[in-house]
PDB file with SEQRES, HELIX, SHEET and CRYST1 records, atoms N, CA, C and O in Angstrom:
SEQRES   1 A   77  MET LYS LYS GLN LYS LEU VAL TYR ARG PHE TYR ARG TYR          
SEQRES   2 A   77  ASP GLY LYS VAL LEU LEU ALA LYS ASN GLU THR PRO PHE          
SEQRES   3 A   77  GLU ILE LYS LEU SER SER ARG LEU ILE LEU ASP LYS LEU          
SEQRES   4 A   77  CYS TYR THR TRP ASN LYS LYS GLN ILE LEU ASN GLU ILE          
SEQRES   5 A   77  ASP GLU ALA ILE ASP CYS GLY ASP LYS LYS ARG PHE GLU          
SEQRES   6 A   77  GLN LEU SER GLU ALA TYR ARG SER PHE VAL TRP GLU              
HELIX    1 AA1 PHE A   26  CYS A   58  1                                  33    
HELIX    2 AA2 LYS A   61  VAL A   75  1                                  15    
CRYST1    1.000    1.000    1.000  90.00  90.00  90.00 P 1           1          
ATOM      1  N   MET A   1      61.884  30.884  85.820  1.00  0.00           N  
ATOM      2  CA  MET A   1      61.590  32.222  85.392  1.00  0.00           C  
ATOM      3  C   MET A   1      62.495  32.583  84.205  1.00  0.00           C  
ATOM      4  O   MET A   1      63.702  32.346  84.240  1.00  0.00           O  
ATOM      5  N   LYS A   2      61.909  33.145  83.185  1.00  0.00           N  
ATOM      6  CA  LYS A   2      62.649  33.502  81.991  1.00  0.00           C  
ATOM      7  C   LYS A   2      63.437  34.784  82.221  1.00  0.00           C  
ATOM      8  O   LYS A   2      62.969  35.693  82.906  1.00  0.00           O  
ATOM      9  N   LYS A   3      64.643  34.855  81.642  1.00  0.00           N  
ATOM     10  CA  LYS A   3      65.432  36.080  81.693  1.00  0.00           C  
ATOM     11  C   LYS A   3      64.854  37.072  80.693  1.00  0.00           C  
ATOM     12  O   LYS A   3      64.517  36.728  79.561  1.00  0.00           O  
ATOM     13  N   GLN A   4      64.755  38.297  81.148  1.00  0.00           N  
ATOM     14  CA  GLN A   4      64.217  39.329  80.267  1.00  0.00           C  
ATOM     15  C   GLN A   4      65.362  39.988  79.506  1.00  0.00           C  
ATOM     16  O   GLN A   4      66.442  40.210  80.053  1.00  0.00           O  
ATOM     17  N   LYS A   5      65.113  40.290  78.263  1.00  0.00           N  
ATOM     18  CA  LYS A   5      66.097  40.957  77.439  1.00  0.00           C  
ATOM     19  C   LYS A   5      65.551  42.324  77.076  1.00  0.00           C  
ATOM     20  O   LYS A   5      64.360  42.504  76.821  1.00  0.00           O  
ATOM     21  N   LEU A   6      66.463  43.272  77.062  1.00  0.00           N  
ATOM     22  CA  LEU A   6      66.091  44.624  76.695  1.00  0.00           C  
ATOM     23  C   LEU A   6      66.893  45.011  75.473  1.00  0.00           C  
ATOM     24  O   LEU A   6      68.118  44.896  75.470  1.00  0.00           O  
ATOM     25  N   VAL A   7      66.228  45.462  74.453  1.00  0.00           N  
ATOM     26  CA  VAL A   7      66.878  45.804  73.204  1.00  0.00           C  
ATOM     27  C   VAL A   7      66.649  47.288  72.940  1.00  0.00           C  
ATOM     28  O   VAL A   7      65.517  47.771  72.949  1.00  0.00           O  
ATOM     29  N   TYR A   8      67.752  47.999  72.704  1.00  0.00           N  
ATOM     30  CA  TYR A   8      67.669  49.409  72.375  1.00  0.00           C  
ATOM     31  C   TYR A   8      67.941  49.588  70.892  1.00  0.00           C  
ATOM     32  O   TYR A   8      68.813  48.923  70.335  1.00  0.00           O  
ATOM     33  N   ARG A   9      67.207  50.473  70.256  1.00  0.00           N  
ATOM     34  CA  ARG A   9      67.457  50.811  68.865  1.00  0.00           C  
ATOM     35  C   ARG A   9      67.655  52.314  68.789  1.00  0.00           C  
ATOM     36  O   ARG A   9      66.818  53.093  69.245  1.00  0.00           O  
ATOM     37  N   PHE A  10      68.768  52.701  68.211  1.00  0.00           N  
ATOM     38  CA  PHE A  10      69.099  54.112  68.075  1.00  0.00           C  
ATOM     39  C   PHE A  10      68.824  54.570  66.656  1.00  0.00           C  
ATOM     40  O   PHE A  10      69.221  53.922  65.687  1.00  0.00           O  
ATOM     41  N   TYR A  11      68.142  55.692  66.550  1.00  0.00           N  
ATOM     42  CA  TYR A  11      67.845  56.286  65.260  1.00  0.00           C  
ATOM     43  C   TYR A  11      68.453  57.680  65.225  1.00  0.00           C  
ATOM     44  O   TYR A  11      68.449  58.393  66.229  1.00  0.00           O  
ATOM     45  N   ARG A  12      68.970  58.061  64.080  1.00  0.00           N  
ATOM     46  CA  ARG A  12      69.551  59.390  63.913  1.00  0.00           C  
ATOM     47  C   ARG A  12      68.435  60.424  63.945  1.00  0.00           C  
ATOM     48  O   ARG A  12      67.397  60.278  63.300  1.00  0.00           O  
ATOM     49  N   TYR A  13      68.690  61.480  64.723  1.00  0.00           N  
ATOM     50  CA  TYR A  13      67.736  62.577  64.836  1.00  0.00           C  
ATOM     51  C   TYR A  13      67.892  63.493  63.631  1.00  0.00           C  
ATOM     52  O   TYR A  13      68.990  63.980  63.361  1.00  0.00           O  
ATOM     53  N   ASP A  14      66.816  63.730  62.910  1.00  0.00           N  
ATOM     54  CA  ASP A  14      66.870  64.522  61.696  1.00  0.00           C  
ATOM     55  C   ASP A  14      66.490  65.983  61.922  1.00  0.00           C  
ATOM     56  O   ASP A  14      66.548  66.778  60.984  1.00  0.00           O  
ATOM     57  N   GLY A  15      66.110  66.350  63.116  1.00  0.00           N  
ATOM     58  CA  GLY A  15      65.665  67.710  63.388  1.00  0.00           C  
ATOM     59  C   GLY A  15      66.835  68.666  63.582  1.00  0.00           C  
ATOM     60  O   GLY A  15      67.996  68.300  63.403  1.00  0.00           O  
ATOM     61  N   LYS A  16      66.499  69.903  63.953  1.00  0.00           N  
ATOM     62  CA  LYS A  16      67.495  70.934  64.154  1.00  0.00           C  
ATOM     63  C   LYS A  16      68.243  70.667  65.473  1.00  0.00           C  
ATOM     64  O   LYS A  16      67.628  70.359  66.495  1.00  0.00           O  
ATOM     65  N   VAL A  17      69.562  70.789  65.431  1.00  0.00           N  
ATOM     66  CA  VAL A  17      70.381  70.529  66.598  1.00  0.00           C  
ATOM     67  C   VAL A  17      70.341  71.744  67.520  1.00  0.00           C  
ATOM     68  O   VAL A  17      70.519  72.877  67.073  1.00  0.00           O  
ATOM     69  N   LEU A  18      70.111  71.506  68.782  1.00  0.00           N  
ATOM     70  CA  LEU A  18      70.090  72.576  69.771  1.00  0.00           C  
ATOM     71  C   LEU A  18      71.441  72.647  70.463  1.00  0.00           C  
ATOM     72  O   LEU A  18      71.997  71.622  70.858  1.00  0.00           O  
ATOM     73  N   LEU A  19      71.969  73.857  70.610  1.00  0.00           N  
ATOM     74  CA  LEU A  19      73.227  74.045  71.319  1.00  0.00           C  
ATOM     75  C   LEU A  19      72.923  74.641  72.692  1.00  0.00           C  
ATOM     76  O   LEU A  19      72.335  75.718  72.795  1.00  0.00           O  
ATOM     77  N   ALA A  20      73.322  73.943  73.726  1.00  0.00           N  
ATOM     78  CA  ALA A  20      73.078  74.413  75.087  1.00  0.00           C  
ATOM     79  C   ALA A  20      74.292  75.169  75.593  1.00  0.00           C  
ATOM     80  O   ALA A  20      75.422  74.704  75.445  1.00  0.00           O  
ATOM     81  N   LYS A  21      74.067  76.326  76.187  1.00  0.00           N  
ATOM     82  CA  LYS A  21      75.156  77.112  76.761  1.00  0.00           C  
ATOM     83  C   LYS A  21      74.995  77.118  78.276  1.00  0.00           C  
ATOM     84  O   LYS A  21      73.947  77.475  78.813  1.00  0.00           O  
ATOM     85  N   ASN A  22      76.050  76.719  78.931  1.00  0.00           N  
ATOM     86  CA  ASN A  22      76.045  76.738  80.388  1.00  0.00           C  
ATOM     87  C   ASN A  22      76.957  77.872  80.826  1.00  0.00           C  
ATOM     88  O   ASN A  22      78.170  77.690  80.929  1.00  0.00           O  
ATOM     89  N   GLU A  23      76.391  79.026  81.080  1.00  0.00           N  
ATOM     90  CA  GLU A  23      77.174  80.201  81.406  1.00  0.00           C  
ATOM     91  C   GLU A  23      77.386  80.292  82.911  1.00  0.00           C  
ATOM     92  O   GLU A  23      76.469  80.069  83.701  1.00  0.00           O  
ATOM     93  N   THR A  24      78.612  80.625  83.288  1.00  0.00           N  
ATOM     94  CA  THR A  24      78.945  80.764  84.694  1.00  0.00           C  
ATOM     95  C   THR A  24      78.405  82.092  85.209  1.00  0.00           C  
ATOM     96  O   THR A  24      78.572  83.123  84.558  1.00  0.00           O  
ATOM     97  N   PRO A  25      77.756  82.075  86.377  1.00  0.00           N  
ATOM     98  CA  PRO A  25      77.214  83.320  86.921  1.00  0.00           C  
ATOM     99  C   PRO A  25      78.313  84.353  87.209  1.00  0.00           C  
ATOM    100  O   PRO A  25      79.462  84.004  87.480  1.00  0.00           O  
ATOM    101  N   PHE A  26      77.929  85.621  87.142  1.00  0.00           N  
ATOM    102  CA  PHE A  26      78.862  86.719  87.328  1.00  0.00           C  
ATOM    103  C   PHE A  26      79.507  86.675  88.711  1.00  0.00           C  
ATOM    104  O   PHE A  26      80.701  86.944  88.839  1.00  0.00           O  
ATOM    105  N   GLU A  27      78.735  86.340  89.750  1.00  0.00           N  
ATOM    106  CA  GLU A  27      79.269  86.326  91.112  1.00  0.00           C  
ATOM    107  C   GLU A  27      80.390  85.307  91.259  1.00  0.00           C  
ATOM    108  O   GLU A  27      81.381  85.561  91.944  1.00  0.00           O  
ATOM    109  N   ILE A  28      80.237  84.171  90.626  1.00  0.00           N  
ATOM    110  CA  ILE A  28      81.272  83.131  90.709  1.00  0.00           C  
ATOM    111  C   ILE A  28      82.519  83.567  89.952  1.00  0.00           C  
ATOM    112  O   ILE A  28      83.637  83.354  90.421  1.00  0.00           O  
ATOM    113  N   LYS A  29      82.333  84.181  88.776  1.00  0.00           N  
ATOM    114  CA  LYS A  29      83.475  84.683  88.012  1.00  0.00           C  
ATOM    115  C   LYS A  29      84.240  85.734  88.810  1.00  0.00           C  
ATOM    116  O   LYS A  29      85.469  85.705  88.871  1.00  0.00           O  
ATOM    117  N   LEU A  30      83.506  86.660  89.419  1.00  0.00           N  
ATOM    118  CA  LEU A  30      84.128  87.737  90.173  1.00  0.00           C  
ATOM    119  C   LEU A  30      84.858  87.215  91.397  1.00  0.00           C  
ATOM    120  O   LEU A  30      86.002  87.598  91.646  1.00  0.00           O  
ATOM    121  N   SER A  31      84.213  86.346  92.165  1.00  0.00           N  
ATOM    122  CA  SER A  31      84.857  85.842  93.379  1.00  0.00           C  
ATOM    123  C   SER A  31      86.085  84.993  93.052  1.00  0.00           C  
ATOM    124  O   SER A  31      87.088  85.064  93.763  1.00  0.00           O  
ATOM    125  N   SER A  32      86.020  84.194  91.993  1.00  0.00           N  
ATOM    126  CA  SER A  32      87.186  83.392  91.624  1.00  0.00           C  
ATOM    127  C   SER A  32      88.333  84.279  91.155  1.00  0.00           C  
ATOM    128  O   SER A  32      89.497  84.005  91.449  1.00  0.00           O  
ATOM    129  N   ARG A  33      88.002  85.343  90.423  1.00  0.00           N  
ATOM    130  CA  ARG A  33      89.036  86.276  89.966  1.00  0.00           C  
ATOM    131  C   ARG A  33      89.698  86.984  91.149  1.00  0.00           C  
ATOM    132  O   ARG A  33      90.916  87.164  91.169  1.00  0.00           O  
ATOM    133  N   LEU A  34      88.889  87.384  92.135  1.00  0.00           N  
ATOM    134  CA  LEU A  34      89.432  88.049  93.318  1.00  0.00           C  
ATOM    135  C   LEU A  34      90.324  87.113  94.131  1.00  0.00           C  
ATOM    136  O   LEU A  34      91.360  87.531  94.650  1.00  0.00           O  
ATOM    137  N   ILE A  35      89.927  85.864  94.239  1.00  0.00           N  
ATOM    138  CA  ILE A  35      90.733  84.884  94.976  1.00  0.00           C  
ATOM    139  C   ILE A  35      92.068  84.659  94.266  1.00  0.00           C  
ATOM    140  O   ILE A  35      93.118  84.624  94.908  1.00  0.00           O  
ATOM    141  N   LEU A  36      92.026  84.506  92.945  1.00  0.00           N  
ATOM    142  CA  LEU A  36      93.268  84.300  92.196  1.00  0.00           C  
ATOM    143  C   LEU A  36      94.184  85.522  92.274  1.00  0.00           C  
ATOM    144  O   LEU A  36      95.402  85.382  92.387  1.00  0.00           O  
ATOM    145  N   ASP A  37      93.599  86.719  92.213  1.00  0.00           N  
ATOM    146  CA  ASP A  37      94.401  87.940  92.340  1.00  0.00           C  
ATOM    147  C   ASP A  37      95.074  88.014  93.705  1.00  0.00           C  
ATOM    148  O   ASP A  37      96.244  88.382  93.806  1.00  0.00           O  
ATOM    149  N   LYS A  38      94.338  87.666  94.750  1.00  0.00           N  
ATOM    150  CA  LYS A  38      94.895  87.701  96.104  1.00  0.00           C  
ATOM    151  C   LYS A  38      96.022  86.673  96.248  1.00  0.00           C  
ATOM    152  O   LYS A  38      97.049  86.961  96.861  1.00  0.00           O  
ATOM    153  N   LEU A  39      95.832  85.486  95.690  1.00  0.00           N  
ATOM    154  CA  LEU A  39      96.874  84.458  95.754  1.00  0.00           C  
ATOM    155  C   LEU A  39      98.141  84.908  95.032  1.00  0.00           C  
ATOM    156  O   LEU A  39      99.247  84.730  95.542  1.00  0.00           O  
ATOM    157  N   CYS A  40      97.978  85.490  93.843  1.00  0.00           N  
ATOM    158  CA  CYS A  40      99.139  85.978  93.086  1.00  0.00           C  
ATOM    159  C   CYS A  40      99.838  87.111  93.825  1.00  0.00           C  
ATOM    160  O   CYS A  40     101.067  87.176  93.850  1.00  0.00           O  
ATOM    161  N   TYR A  41      99.060  87.998  94.424  1.00  0.00           N  
ATOM    162  CA  TYR A  41      99.622  89.124  95.172  1.00  0.00           C  
ATOM    163  C   TYR A  41     100.468  88.634  96.343  1.00  0.00           C  
ATOM    164  O   TYR A  41     101.602  89.078  96.523  1.00  0.00           O  
ATOM    165  N   THR A  42      99.918  87.720  97.137  1.00  0.00           N  
ATOM    166  CA  THR A  42     100.668  87.234  98.303  1.00  0.00           C  
ATOM    167  C   THR A  42     101.904  86.445  97.878  1.00  0.00           C  
ATOM    168  O   THR A  42     102.952  86.546  98.517  1.00  0.00           O  
ATOM    169  N   TRP A  43     101.790  85.655  96.797  1.00  0.00           N  
ATOM    170  CA  TRP A  43     102.944  84.871  96.349  1.00  0.00           C  
ATOM    171  C   TRP A  43     104.057  85.797  95.860  1.00  0.00           C  
ATOM    172  O   TRP A  43     105.222  85.605  96.209  1.00  0.00           O  
ATOM    173  N   ASN A  44     103.702  86.806  95.049  1.00  0.00           N  
ATOM    174  CA  ASN A  44     104.704  87.746  94.541  1.00  0.00           C  
ATOM    175  C   ASN A  44     105.348  88.535  95.676  1.00  0.00           C  
ATOM    176  O   ASN A  44     106.553  88.783  95.659  1.00  0.00           O  
ATOM    177  N   LYS A  45     104.550  88.925  96.655  1.00  0.00           N  
ATOM    178  CA  LYS A  45     105.089  89.676  97.793  1.00  0.00           C  
ATOM    179  C   LYS A  45     106.083  88.820  98.587  1.00  0.00           C  
ATOM    180  O   LYS A  45     107.138  89.308  98.993  1.00  0.00           O  
ATOM    181  N   LYS A  46     105.747  87.552  98.804  1.00  0.00           N  
ATOM    182  CA  LYS A  46     106.663  86.654  99.516  1.00  0.00           C  
ATOM    183  C   LYS A  46     107.947  86.433  98.729  1.00  0.00           C  
ATOM    184  O   LYS A  46     109.034  86.384  99.304  1.00  0.00           O  
ATOM    185  N   GLN A  47     107.819  86.300  97.414  1.00  0.00           N  
ATOM    186  CA  GLN A  47     109.005  86.100  96.575  1.00  0.00           C  
ATOM    187  C   GLN A  47     109.940  87.301  96.656  1.00  0.00           C  
ATOM    188  O   GLN A  47     111.153  87.140  96.795  1.00  0.00           O  
ATOM    189  N   ILE A  48     109.380  88.503  96.570  1.00  0.00           N  
ATOM    190  CA  ILE A  48     110.217  89.706  96.638  1.00  0.00           C  
ATOM    191  C   ILE A  48     110.864  89.820  98.013  1.00  0.00           C  
ATOM    192  O   ILE A  48     112.033  90.190  98.121  1.00  0.00           O  
ATOM    193  N   LEU A  49     110.103  89.500  99.073  1.00  0.00           N  
ATOM    194  CA  LEU A  49     110.684  89.544 100.416  1.00  0.00           C  
ATOM    195  C   LEU A  49     111.827  88.550 100.567  1.00  0.00           C  
ATOM    196  O   LEU A  49     112.847  88.857 101.185  1.00  0.00           O  
ATOM    197  N   ASN A  50     111.654  87.357 100.000  1.00  0.00           N  
ATOM    198  CA  ASN A  50     112.724  86.352 100.065  1.00  0.00           C  
ATOM    199  C   ASN A  50     113.959  86.821  99.294  1.00  0.00           C  
ATOM    200  O   ASN A  50     115.087  86.621  99.744  1.00  0.00           O  
ATOM    201  N   GLU A  51     113.746  87.440  98.140  1.00  0.00           N  
ATOM    202  CA  GLU A  51     114.876  87.945  97.356  1.00  0.00           C  
ATOM    203  C   GLU A  51     115.560  89.119  98.058  1.00  0.00           C  
ATOM    204  O   GLU A  51     116.781  89.261  97.984  1.00  0.00           O  
ATOM    205  N   ILE A  52     114.774  89.962  98.741  1.00  0.00           N  
ATOM    206  CA  ILE A  52     115.361  91.068  99.507  1.00  0.00           C  
ATOM    207  C   ILE A  52     116.219  90.522 100.643  1.00  0.00           C  
ATOM    208  O   ILE A  52     117.327  91.003 100.882  1.00  0.00           O  
ATOM    209  N   ASP A  53     115.698  89.509 101.344  1.00  0.00           N  
ATOM    210  CA  ASP A  53     116.472  88.887 102.423  1.00  0.00           C  
ATOM    211  C   ASP A  53     117.768  88.276 101.896  1.00  0.00           C  
ATOM    212  O   ASP A  53     118.817  88.368 102.533  1.00  0.00           O  
ATOM    213  N   GLU A  54     117.678  87.654 100.728  1.00  0.00           N  
ATOM    214  CA  GLU A  54     118.869  87.047 100.126  1.00  0.00           C  
ATOM    215  C   GLU A  54     119.888  88.114  99.718  1.00  0.00           C  
ATOM    216  O   GLU A  54     121.095  87.920  99.871  1.00  0.00           O  
ATOM    217  N   ALA A  55     119.395  89.235  99.203  1.00  0.00           N  
ATOM    218  CA  ALA A  55     120.295  90.328  98.813  1.00  0.00           C  
ATOM    219  C   ALA A  55     120.975  90.929 100.047  1.00  0.00           C  
ATOM    220  O   ALA A  55     122.150  91.291  99.996  1.00  0.00           O  
ATOM    221  N   ILE A  56     120.241  91.032 101.143  1.00  0.00           N  
ATOM    222  CA  ILE A  56     120.830  91.543 102.392  1.00  0.00           C  
ATOM    223  C   ILE A  56     121.896  90.581 102.900  1.00  0.00           C  
ATOM    224  O   ILE A  56     122.974  91.002 103.319  1.00  0.00           O  
ATOM    225  N   ASP A  57     121.588  89.285 102.861  1.00  0.00           N  
ATOM    226  CA  ASP A  57     122.564  88.281 103.324  1.00  0.00           C  
ATOM    227  C   ASP A  57     123.836  88.302 102.486  1.00  0.00           C  
ATOM    228  O   ASP A  57     124.931  88.129 103.022  1.00  0.00           O  
ATOM    229  N   CYS A  58     123.706  88.512 101.181  1.00  0.00           N  
ATOM    230  CA  CYS A  58     124.868  88.539 100.295  1.00  0.00           C  
ATOM    231  C   CYS A  58     125.578  89.897 100.303  1.00  0.00           C  
ATOM    232  O   CYS A  58     126.714  90.000  99.839  1.00  0.00           O  
ATOM    233  N   GLY A  59     124.929  90.926 100.819  1.00  0.00           N  
ATOM    234  CA  GLY A  59     125.527  92.250 100.843  1.00  0.00           C  
ATOM    235  C   GLY A  59     125.469  92.956  99.499  1.00  0.00           C  
ATOM    236  O   GLY A  59     126.289  93.831  99.222  1.00  0.00           O  
ATOM    237  N   ASP A  60     124.508  92.585  98.662  1.00  0.00           N  
ATOM    238  CA  ASP A  60     124.352  93.173  97.333  1.00  0.00           C  
ATOM    239  C   ASP A  60     123.435  94.397  97.430  1.00  0.00           C  
ATOM    240  O   ASP A  60     122.210  94.276  97.396  1.00  0.00           O  
ATOM    241  N   LYS A  61     124.053  95.576  97.552  1.00  0.00           N  
ATOM    242  CA  LYS A  61     123.292  96.803  97.768  1.00  0.00           C  
ATOM    243  C   LYS A  61     122.484  97.203  96.537  1.00  0.00           C  
ATOM    244  O   LYS A  61     121.356  97.677  96.667  1.00  0.00           O  
ATOM    245  N   LYS A  62     123.044  97.019  95.358  1.00  0.00           N  
ATOM    246  CA  LYS A  62     122.353  97.403  94.122  1.00  0.00           C  
ATOM    247  C   LYS A  62     121.083  96.559  93.927  1.00  0.00           C  
ATOM    248  O   LYS A  62     120.019  97.085  93.600  1.00  0.00           O  
ATOM    249  N   ARG A  63     121.213  95.266  94.130  1.00  0.00           N  
ATOM    250  CA  ARG A  63     120.050  94.363  94.003  1.00  0.00           C  
ATOM    251  C   ARG A  63     118.997  94.683  95.069  1.00  0.00           C  
ATOM    252  O   ARG A  63     117.796  94.643  94.798  1.00  0.00           O  
ATOM    253  N   PHE A  64     119.457  94.998  96.276  1.00  0.00           N  
ATOM    254  CA  PHE A  64     118.545  95.353  97.355  1.00  0.00           C  
ATOM    255  C   PHE A  64     117.735  96.596  96.990  1.00  0.00           C  
ATOM    256  O   PHE A  64     116.528  96.637  97.224  1.00  0.00           O  
ATOM    257  N   GLU A  65     118.385  97.601  96.422  1.00  0.00           N  
ATOM    258  CA  GLU A  65     117.689  98.827  96.045  1.00  0.00           C  
ATOM    259  C   GLU A  65     116.657  98.568  94.946  1.00  0.00           C  
ATOM    260  O   GLU A  65     115.567  99.139  94.964  1.00  0.00           O  
ATOM    261  N   GLN A  66     117.007  97.709  93.993  1.00  0.00           N  
ATOM    262  CA  GLN A  66     116.065  97.371  92.919  1.00  0.00           C  
ATOM    263  C   GLN A  66     114.835  96.656  93.488  1.00  0.00           C  
ATOM    264  O   GLN A  66     113.696  96.966  93.137  1.00  0.00           O  
ATOM    265  N   LEU A  67     115.095  95.699  94.367  1.00  0.00           N  
ATOM    266  CA  LEU A  67     113.986  94.930  94.922  1.00  0.00           C  
ATOM    267  C   LEU A  67     113.137  95.757  95.880  1.00  0.00           C  
ATOM    268  O   LEU A  67     111.919  95.586  95.934  1.00  0.00           O  
ATOM    269  N   SER A  68     113.767  96.645  96.630  1.00  0.00           N  
ATOM    270  CA  SER A  68     112.992  97.487  97.541  1.00  0.00           C  
ATOM    271  C   SER A  68     112.112  98.454  96.760  1.00  0.00           C  
ATOM    272  O   SER A  68     111.018  98.797  97.208  1.00  0.00           O  
ATOM    273  N   GLU A  69     112.578  98.893  95.601  1.00  0.00           N  
ATOM    274  CA  GLU A  69     111.749  99.738  94.729  1.00  0.00           C  
ATOM    275  C   GLU A  69     110.531  98.954  94.230  1.00  0.00           C  
ATOM    276  O   GLU A  69     109.421  99.483  94.183  1.00  0.00           O  
ATOM    277  N   ALA A  70     110.748  97.695  93.860  1.00  0.00           N  
ATOM    278  CA  ALA A  70     109.636  96.851  93.406  1.00  0.00           C  
ATOM    279  C   ALA A  70     108.688  96.532  94.557  1.00  0.00           C  
ATOM    280  O   ALA A  70     107.484  96.382  94.352  1.00  0.00           O  
ATOM    281  N   TYR A  71     109.229  96.429  95.758  1.00  0.00           N  
ATOM    282  CA  TYR A  71     108.411  96.090  96.929  1.00  0.00           C  
ATOM    283  C   TYR A  71     107.507  97.255  97.345  1.00  0.00           C  
ATOM    284  O   TYR A  71     106.473  97.036  97.976  1.00  0.00           O  
ATOM    285  N   ARG A  72     107.877  98.456  97.008  1.00  0.00           N  
ATOM    286  CA  ARG A  72     107.064  99.636  97.377  1.00  0.00           C  
ATOM    287  C   ARG A  72     105.663  99.572  96.784  1.00  0.00           C  
ATOM    288  O   ARG A  72     104.715 100.086  97.376  1.00  0.00           O  
ATOM    289  N   SER A  73     105.527  98.949  95.629  1.00  0.00           N  
ATOM    290  CA  SER A  73     104.196  98.847  95.019  1.00  0.00           C  
ATOM    291  C   SER A  73     103.273  97.913  95.825  1.00  0.00           C  
ATOM    292  O   SER A  73     102.053  97.967  95.674  1.00  0.00           O  
ATOM    293  N   PHE A  74     103.853  97.067  96.671  1.00  0.00           N  
ATOM    294  CA  PHE A  74     103.057  96.170  97.479  1.00  0.00           C  
ATOM    295  C   PHE A  74     102.605  96.793  98.801  1.00  0.00           C  
ATOM    296  O   PHE A  74     101.649  96.317  99.414  1.00  0.00           O  
ATOM    297  N   VAL A  75     103.288  97.856  99.245  1.00  0.00           N  
ATOM    298  CA  VAL A  75     102.987  98.406 100.565  1.00  0.00           C  
ATOM    299  C   VAL A  75     102.601  99.876 100.532  1.00  0.00           C  
ATOM    300  O   VAL A  75     102.661 100.526 101.575  1.00  0.00           O  
ATOM    301  N   TRP A  76     102.211 100.434  99.406  1.00  0.00           N  
ATOM    302  CA  TRP A  76     101.858 101.853  99.333  1.00  0.00           C  
ATOM    303  C   TRP A  76     100.595 102.113 100.146  1.00  0.00           C  
ATOM    304  O   TRP A  76      99.707 101.267 100.246  1.00  0.00           O  
ATOM    305  N   GLU A  77     100.545 103.304 100.719  1.00  0.00           N  
ATOM    306  CA  GLU A  77      99.368 103.688 101.498  1.00  0.00           C  
ATOM    307  C   GLU A  77      98.948 105.094 101.193  1.00  0.00           C  
ATOM    308  O   GLU A  77      97.971 105.583 101.760  1.00  0.00           O  
TER     309      GLU A  77                                                      
END                                                                             
């Protein structure tokens, strides 16, 4: 049995180039933004809590007051 050969020839396309846009749906953009915001919020809150605990352990009252003021924005009701 003879081996078959396949030959491709490429020719330059002379027509107008089409640009395809793949736009992300609004729901996906919104949900991803909300997830990232929630992750940043929880991480920042944990960081401030850790720094407050460290300030309490060191007995640094001035630093504690600064951090507790910053922490109020995380727990307002």
